[in-house]
C-alpha positions in Angstrom: 36.0 -19.9 1.3 33.8 -23.0 2.2 33.6 -21.7 5.8 32.3 -18.3 4.6 29.6 -20.1 2.6 28.5 -22.2 5.6 28.4 -19.1 7.7 25.7 -17.7 5.4 23.3 -20.4 6.7 24.3 -20.2 10.4 25.8 -22.8 12.6 24.5 -26.1 14.0 25.1 -28.1 10.8 27.0 -31.4 10.8 29.5 -32.5 8.1 26.9 -34.7 6.3 24.5 -31.8 6.0 27.2 -29.4 4.9 27.9 -31.9 2.1 24.3 -31.9 1.1 24.2 -28.1 1.2 27.3 -27.9 -1.1 25.6 -30.2 -3.6 22.5 -28.1 -3.5 24.5 -25.0 -4.1 26.3 -26.5 -7.0 23.2 -28.2 -8.5 20.5 -25.6 -7.8 22.3 -22.3 -7.9 22.7 -21.4 -4.2 25.8 -19.5 -5.3 25.8 -17.2 -8.2 28.1 -17.4 -11.1 28.4 -14.6 -13.6 26.4 -16.6 -16.1 23.6 -17.3 -13.6 23.2 -13.9 -12.1 20.5 -11.5 -13.2 21.5 -8.6 -15.4 21.5 -5.1 -13.9 19.5 -2.5 -15.9 21.5 0.4 -14.3 22.9 1.3 -10.9 21.0 -0.6 -8.2 18.2 -1.7 -10.4 18.0 -5.3 -11.7 16.0 -7.0 -14.4 12.8 -8.4 -12.8 12.6 -12.2 -12.5 9.7 -14.6 -12.1 9.6 -14.1 -8.3 9.1 -10.3 -8.8 6.2 -11.0 -11.1 4.6 -13.3 -8.5 4.8 -10.6 -5.9 3.4 -8.1 -8.3 0.5 -10.4 -9.2 -0.4 -10.7 -5.5 -0.3 -6.9 -5.2 -2.7 -6.7 -8.2 -5.0 -9.2 -6.5 -5.2 -6.8 -3.6 -6.2 -4.0 -5.9 -8.9 -6.1 -7.5 -10.3 -7.2 -4.2 -10.2 -3.6 -2.6 -10.2 -1.1 -5.5 -11.3 2.0 -3.6 -9.4 4.2 -1.1 -10.1 5.6 2.3 -9.7 9.0 4.1 -5.9 8.5 4.8 -5.3 8.3 1.1 -7.7 11.0 0.0 -5.2 13.8 -0.5 -2.9 11.9 -2.9 -5.9 10.3 -4.7 -7.6 13.6 -5.3 -4.2 15.2 -6.3 -3.6 12.5 -8.9 -7.1 13.0 -10.3 -6.6 16.8 -10.5 -3.1 16.5 -12.1 -4.3 14.1 -14.7 -7.7 15.7 -15.6 -7.6 19.3 -14.4 -3.9 19.9 -15.1 -3.1 23.6 -15.1 -6.6 24.6 -13.9 -5.6 24.9 -10.2 -8.8 26.6 -9.2 -10.6 23.3 -9.6 -8.1 21.3 -7.5 -9.8 19.5 -4.6 -7.3 20.6 -1.9 -8.4 24.2 -1.9 -11.9 23.2 -0.9 -10.8 20.3 1.4 -7.2 21.1 2.6 -7.1 18.5 5.4 -5.7 19.0 8.9 -2.1 19.5 7.7 -0.8 20.1 4.2 0.9 17.3 2.3 3.5 17.2 -0.5 2.4 16.8 -4.1 5.7 15.2 -5.2 4.6 11.5 -4.7 1.2 12.1 -6.4 3.0 14.0 -9.2 5.4 11.1 -10.0 2.5 8.7 -9.8 0.3 10.8 -12.1 3.0 11.4 -14.7 3.6 7.7 -15.0 -0.1 6.8 -15.1 -1.4 9.7 -17.3 -0.7 8.2 -20.8 -2.9 5.2 -20.0 -5.5 7.3 -18.1 -5.9 9.8 -21.0 -6.2 6.9 -23.4 -9.2 5.6 -21.5 -10.5 9.2 -21.2 -10.4 9.5 -25.0 -12.7 6.5 -25.4 -15.1 7.8 -22.7 -14.3 5.1 -20.3 -15.4 5.6 -16.6 -12.8 7.5 -14.7 -12.7 4.9 -12.0 -10.6 2.8 -14.4 -7.9 5.6 -14.1 -8.0 5.1 -10.3 -7.1 1.4 -10.9 -4.3 2.4 -13.3 -2.8 4.9 -10.8 -2.8 2.2 -8.1 -1.3 -0.4 -10.4 1.5 2.0 -11.3 2.2 2.6 -7.6 2.1 -1.1 -6.9 4.7 -1.6 -9.7 7.0 1.0 -8.2 6.6 -0.5 -4.7 7.2 -4.1 -5.9 10.1 -3.1 -8.0 11.8 -1.3 -5.0 11.3 -4.6 -3.1 12.8 -6.4 -6.1 15.8 -4.1 -6.0 16.3 -4.9 -2.3 15.8 -8.7 -3.0 18.5 -8.5 -5.7 21.0 -7.4 -3.2 19.8 -10.1 -0.8 20.4 -12.6 -3.7 23.9 -11.3 -4.2 24.8 -11.4 -0.5 23.0 -14.5 0.7 22.2 -16.6 -2.3 19.2 -17.4 -4.6 17.4 -19.7 -2.1 17.3 -16.9 0.5 16.1 -14.5 -2.2 13.3 -16.9 -3.3 12.3 -17.4 0.3 12.1 -13.6 0.7 9.7 -13.3 -2.2 7.6 -16.1 -0.7 7.5 -14.4 2.7 6.4 -11.1 1.2 3.7 -12.7 -0.9 2.0 -14.5 2.0 1.8 -11.4 4.2 -1.3 -9.3 4.0 -0.3 -5.8 5.0 2.9 -5.3 3.1 1.3 -5.8 -0.4 -2.0 -4.3 0.7 -0.3 -1.0 1.5 2.1 -1.1 -1.5 -0.6 0.3 -3.9 -2.2 2.7 -1.3 -1.3 6.3 -2.2 -0.1 7.2 1.3 2.9 9.3 2.2 4.3 6.1 4.0 3.9 4.1 0.8 5.9 6.7 -1.3 8.5 6.9 1.5 8.8 3.1 1.6 9.8 2.9 -2.0 12.8 5.0 -1.3 13.5 3.2 2.0 13.7 -0.1 0.1 16.2 1.4 -2.3 18.1 2.7 0.7 18.2 -0.8 2.3 19.5 -2.2 -1.0 22.3 0.4 -0.8 22.9 -0.7 2.8 23.4 -4.3 1.8 25.7 -3.2 -1.0 27.7 -1.1 1.5 27.1 2.1 -0.5 26.6 4.3 2.6 26.6 7.6 0.9 23.7 6.5 -1.3 22.0 5.0 1.7 21.9 8.2 3.8 21.2 10.5 0.7 18.1 8.5 -0.1 16.9 8.5 3.5 17.5 12.2 3.7 15.4 12.8 0.6 12.5 10.6 1.9 12.6 12.2 5.4 12.5 15.8 4.1 9.8 15.2 1.4 7.6 12.3 2.6 7.9 11.2 6.3 10.1 13.0 8.8 10.2 9.9 11.1 12.8 8.4 8.8 15.3 10.4 10.7 14.6 8.1 13.6 15.4 5.2 11.2 18.6 6.8 9.9 20.1 7.5 13.3 20.4 3.9 14.6 21.7 2.8 11.2 24.4 5.4 11.3 25.3 4.6 14.9 25.6 0.9 14.1 27.9 1.6 11.2 30.1 3.6 13.4 30.2 1.0 16.2 30.9 -1.8 13.8 33.6 0.3 12.1 32.2 0.1 8.7 33.7 3.4 7.8 37.3 3.2 6.8 38.3 6.6 8.3 37.0 9.8 9.9 37.0 11.4 6.5 34.6 8.7 5.2 32.2 9.5 8.0 32.4 13.2 7.2 31.9 12.5 3.5 28.7 10.5 4.3 27.3 13.2 6.6 28.1 15.9 4.1 26.5 14.0 1.2 23.4 13.4 3.3 23.3 17.1 4.3 23.5 18.2 0.7 20.7 15.7 -0.3 18.6 17.1 2.5 19.1 20.7 1.5 18.3 20.0 -2.2 15.3 18.0 -1.2 14.1 20.8 1.1 14.4 23.3 -1.8 12.6 21.0 -4.1 9.6 20.4 -1.9 9.3 24.1 -0.8 9.4 25.3 -4.4 7.1 22.6 -5.9 4.5 22.4 -3.1 4.4 26.2 -2.5 3.4 26.6 -6.1 0.5 24.2 -5.8 -0.6 25.3 -2.3 -0.3 29.0 -3.3 1.6 29.9 -0.2 5.1 29.3 1.0 5.4 26.1 3.0 7.4 23.0 3.8 4.6 20.3 4.0 6.5 17.7 5.9 7.8 20.3 8.3 4.3 21.4 9.2 3.3 17.7 9.6 6.3 17.1 12.0 5.3 20.2 14.0 1.7 19.2 14.3 2.3 15.5 15.1 5.5 15.6 17.2 6.0 19.0 18.7 2.3 19.8 19.4 1.5 16.0 19.8 -1.9 16.6 18.1 -1.7 13.2 16.4 -2.9 11.8 19.8 -6.3 13.1 18.9 -6.7 10.1 16.6 -6.0 7.6 19.4 -3.3 6.7 21.9 -1.7 3.3 22.2 0.6 1.9 24.8 4.4 1.8 24.2 4.4 -1.9 23.4 1.6 -1.7 20.8 3.9 -2.1 17.8 5.3 -5.3 19.3 2.1 -6.7 20.8 -0.2 -5.9 17.9 1.2 -4.3 14.8 4.1 -6.7 14.1 2.2 -9.9 14.9 -0.6 -8.8 12.6 1.7 -7.8 9.8 4.0 -10.8 9.9 1.4 -13.4 11.1 2.9 -16.9 11.1 6.2 -15.8 9.7 7.0 -14.1 13.0 7.7 -17.5 14.5 10.7 -17.9 12.2 12.3 -14.6 13.3 14.0 -15.9 16.4 15.6 -18.8 14.5 16.9 -16.4 11.8 18.6 -14.3 14.5 20.0 -17.2 16.4 21.4 -19.2 13.5 22.3 -16.4 11.1 24.7 -13.9 12.4 25.1 -11.9 9.2 21.6 -10.4 9.4 22.0 -9.1 12.9 23.8 -5.8 12.0 20.8 -5.0 9.7 18.0 -6.2 12.1 18.9 -4.5 15.3 19.1 -0.9 14.0 15.7 -1.3 12.5 14.4 -2.8 15.8 15.9 0.3 17.5 13.8 2.5 15.1 10.6 0.8 16.2 11.6 1.1 19.9 12.3 4.8 19.6 9.2 5.5 17.5 7.1 3.7 20.1 7.4 6.7 22.4 5.0 8.7 20.1 1.6 8.1 21.6 -0.4 7.7 18.3 0.5 4.6 16.5 -0.5 2.9 13.2 1.0 -0.1 11.5 1.8 1.9 8.4 4.2 4.1 10.4 6.6 1.1 10.8 5.9 -0.6 7.4 9.5 0.2 6.4 10.8 -2.4 8.9 9.1 -5.3 7.2 11.6 -6.0 4.4 14.5 -6.3 6.9 12.4 -8.5 9.2 11.3 -10.6 6.2 14.9 -11.1 5.2 15.7 -12.5 8.6 12.7 -14.8 8.2 13.8 -15.8 4.7 17.3 -16.8 6.1 15.7 -19.1 8.6 13.3 -20.6 6.0 16.2 -21.2 3.6 18.1 -22.9 6.5 15.2 -25.2 7.2 14.8 -26.0 3.5 18.4 -27.0 3.2 18.1 -29.2 6.3 14.7 -30.6 5.3 15.9 -34.3 5.0 18.0 -34.4 8.1 16.9 -36.6 11.1 17.8 -36.3 14.7 19.3 -39.4 16.3 17.9 -42.6 14.9 14.7 -40.8 13.9 12.5 -43.5 15.5 11.6 -42.0 18.9 8.9 -39.3 19.2 11.4 -36.9 20.7 13.9 -37.4 17.9 11.1 -36.7 15.4 9.9 -33.6 17.1 13.5 -32.2 17.3 14.5 -33.1 13.8 15.0 -30.4 11.1 12.6 -32.4 8.9 9.8 -31.7 11.5 10.6 -28.0 11.7 10.7 -27.7 7.9 7.2 -29.3 7.7 6.0 -27.0 10.4 7.3 -24.0 8.3 5.4 -25.3 5.3 2.3 -25.6 7.3 2.8 -22.1 8.6 3.0 -20.9 5.0 -0.3 -22.6 4.1 -2.0 -21.1 7.2 -0.5 -17.7 6.4 -2.0 -17.8 2.9 -5.4 -18.7 4.4 -5.2 -15.8 6.9 -4.1 -13.4 4.2 -7.1 -14.4 2.1 -9.3 -13.8 5.1 -7.9 -10.4 5.7 -8.3 -9.5 2.1 -11.9 -10.6 2.1 -12.7 -8.5 5.2 -10.8 -5.5 3.7 -12.9 -5.7 0.5 -16.0 -5.0 2.6 -14.5 -1.9 4.2 -15.3 0.7 1.4 -19.1 1.0 1.5 -19.1 4.6 0.2 -17.4 3.6 -3.1 -19.7 0.6 -3.5 -22.7 2.8 -2.9 -21.8 5.4 -5.5 -21.0 2.8 -8.2 -24.4 1.1 -7.6 -26.1 4.4 -7.7 -24.7 5.1 -11.1 -25.8 1.7 -12.4 -29.3 2.1 -11.0 -30.0 5.6 -12.5 -28.3 5.0 -15.8 -31.6 4.5 -17.7 -33.3 7.4 -15.8 -30.5 9.8 -16.8 -31.0 9.1 -20.5 -34.7 9.8 -19.9 -34.1 13.3 -18.5 -33.1 12.9 -14.8 -30.4 15.3 -13.6 -29.0 13.7 -10.5 -27.6 15.9 -7.7 -25.9 13.6 -5.1 -24.9 14.6 -1.6 -21.9 12.7 -0.2 -21.7 12.9 3.6 -18.5 12.7 5.6 -18.6 8.9 6.4 -19.2 8.1 2.7 -16.4 10.4 1.6 -14.0 8.7 4.1 -14.9 5.2 3.1 -14.2 4.8 -0.6 -15.5 7.8 -2.6 -13.1 10.0 -4.5 -13.3 12.2 -7.6 -12.3 9.3 -9.7 -15.7 7.7 -9.1 -17.7 10.8 -10.2 -19.5 10.8 -13.6 -19.6 13.7 -16.0 -22.6 16.0 -16.7 -25.6 15.8 -16.0 -24.4 14.2 -12.7 -23.5 16.7 -10.0 -22.0 16.1 -6.5 -21.7 17.9 -3.3 -19.7 17.2 -0.1 -21.0 20.2 1.8 -20.7 19.5 5.5 -22.6 22.2 7.4 -26.3 22.0 8.1 -28.4 23.0 5.1 -31.6 22.0 3.2 -31.1 18.4 1.9 -34.2 18.6 -0.4 -32.1 20.3 -3.1 -30.5 16.9 -3.8 -32.0 14.0 -5.7 -29.9 11.4 -3.8 -28.0 11.1 -0.5 -25.2 8.7 0.3 -25.0 8.5 4.1 -24.7 6.1 7.0 -27.9 7.4 8.5 -30.8 5.0 9.1 -33.5 7.4 7.7 -33.9 10.8 6.2 -37.1 12.8 6.0 -38.6 13.0 2.4 -36.1 10.4 1.2 -36.4 6.6 0.8 -33.5 4.2 1.0 -33.0 2.5 -2.4 -29.6 0.9 -1.9 -28.2 -0.8 1.2 -24.5 -1.6 1.5 -23.3 -4.2 4.0 -19.8 -4.3 5.5 -18.0 -6.4 8.0 -16.5 -5.6 11.4 -12.9 -6.9 11.3 -12.7 -7.7 15.0 -15.8 -9.7 15.0 -14.6 -11.5 11.8 -11.3 -12.4 13.5 -13.1 -13.7 16.6 -15.5 -15.9 14.6 -14.1 -16.5 11.1 -16.5 -19.4 10.4 -19.5 -17.1 10.7 -18.3 -14.3 8.5 -21.4 -14.2 6.4 -23.6 -13.6 9.5 -21.3 -10.8 10.8 -22.2 -8.4 8.0 -23.6 -5.0 9.1 -25.3 -2.2 7.3 -22.6 0.4 6.7 -24.0 2.7 4.1 -27.3 3.6 2.4 -28.3 5.5 -0.7 -31.5 7.6 -0.3 -33.6 8.9 -3.2 -36.0 11.9 -2.9 -39.6 10.7 -2.7 -40.8 12.9 -5.6 -38.0 12.0 -8.1 -39.8 9.0 -9.5 -42.9 11.1 -10.2 -40.7 13.6 -12.1 -39.0 10.8 -14.1 -42.4 9.2 -15.0 -43.7 12.6 -16.1 -40.6 13.1 -18.4 -41.1 9.6 -19.8 -44.8 10.2 -20.4 -44.1 13.6 -22.1 -41.4 11.9 -24.3 -43.8 9.1 -25.3 -46.8 11.3 -26.2 -44.5 13.7 -28.1 -43.3 10.8 -30.2 -46.8 9.7 -30.9 -47.9 13.2 -31.8 -45.0 13.6 -34.3 -45.7 10.3 -35.8 -49.3 11.3 -36.3 -48.2 14.3 -38.4 -45.9 12.1 -40.5 -42.6 13.0 -38.8 -40.2 10.3 -37.8 -36.7 10.5 -36.4 -34.0 10.7 -39.1 -36.4 11.9 -41.9 -35.0 14.7 -43.9 -31.3 13.8 -43.0 -30.3 12.8 -46.5 -27.0 14.8 -46.3 
């Protein structure tokens, strides 16, 4: 039994260190007794602990710093808005006017909207700005994402111990992209929630649940999850994790049934909202993979996920990955199938980091194993500990290096967050426009705002729009712009309009090359133009209101007189 416990932390540990580890386990809860373990709410789902709340707090900080959304999220954002506020009035749904390149499923947005709608409608009843409802929807999505990570971490805790579990939470908290994306209403984000639950089932060796969840997520949200499921299935067969051929058949049959039911669900639900028969993710798969039209949005080399995406997403924690694989054999059966998924998916020319975001929990678990090993060996010296070589080779040195890496990772994450907050100039411009014209609206101004394509892609959604008398248009073809009172655009100048608001942004590549000069790297990203004759109209309205009040006062009338009842 002691040998099994030592194997959890890998080899390369002498007897004295093993004794220290045993004391730590007994004194600080490395192993879990029934009294110490967290309670399970139901099934896979545990009761959240303090580490889960820390991860959730970091996710909320990301929402606070970057509250708006971009073009990749527009479909689900507009769908949530319409489901909460338009409800059965399908004619007013945004996707009929702006359907996008390929249709998407409404199932993720529907779940998100159902959970967020009580709070959103409460704010609506007190006439709060609808942008608050956007924050609520994103917080609900963040809660779902973080709780799915908590479910996976609970299985990590049961399999590898509390120290590894705590290290996993630390690693997730200090990485930028994982928690940045966890509140973004992307199909990948909704899919990752189910993938995390599938990974929890994988650790628990519930293979039927594992492949049933992956089948659902692949059919409804992201078809590339088939590429993830295949290496996992092959690895389980090679490692003889199935007790018999009948067990294999049972897993395949269960996954097939889940896929068929999921296909029926998405066809029925989405066809109703799209008003035509369709399988959204099937059309996405045909467009991206069969026709290879996704390459229109950029082509990257085969190694891009390994040379760019993973280093950016893991940052300093990537240096702990080799040690976790070398010293901890028990994570290898989980790591290499996920690595195979990234290798296979690399053959698709168009690549984005969010396409492989599902791999990060498994990679982070390997990193957490190595971080826990360094923590448990943190007081160990090499040799007599006096020579420079002994100090550089000692576990104490490597643990201090790991702590330094964590501090640097936190700083880098803060830098990424700061740059990302400057990346939504359209949303910032519309909010400032509402503030600027608030007084003029009460004085009679009826704003009609045109939002051009760059502005709509960089932060503006229907959640940011105000009620009457405000009006908005996203008309794209050439037409007379003088019908509008305001324009939100990235153009430098517009005839008959004057720029009244200028929004600055930051180029992320320039910021990474010269982080100390970030304030000098800001560029003009968006402008708000106001029609030249609008101020004259507003002044005329104010003058008319003022002289009318004087005239009424001269005849003895005053506001409120005669309202005794």
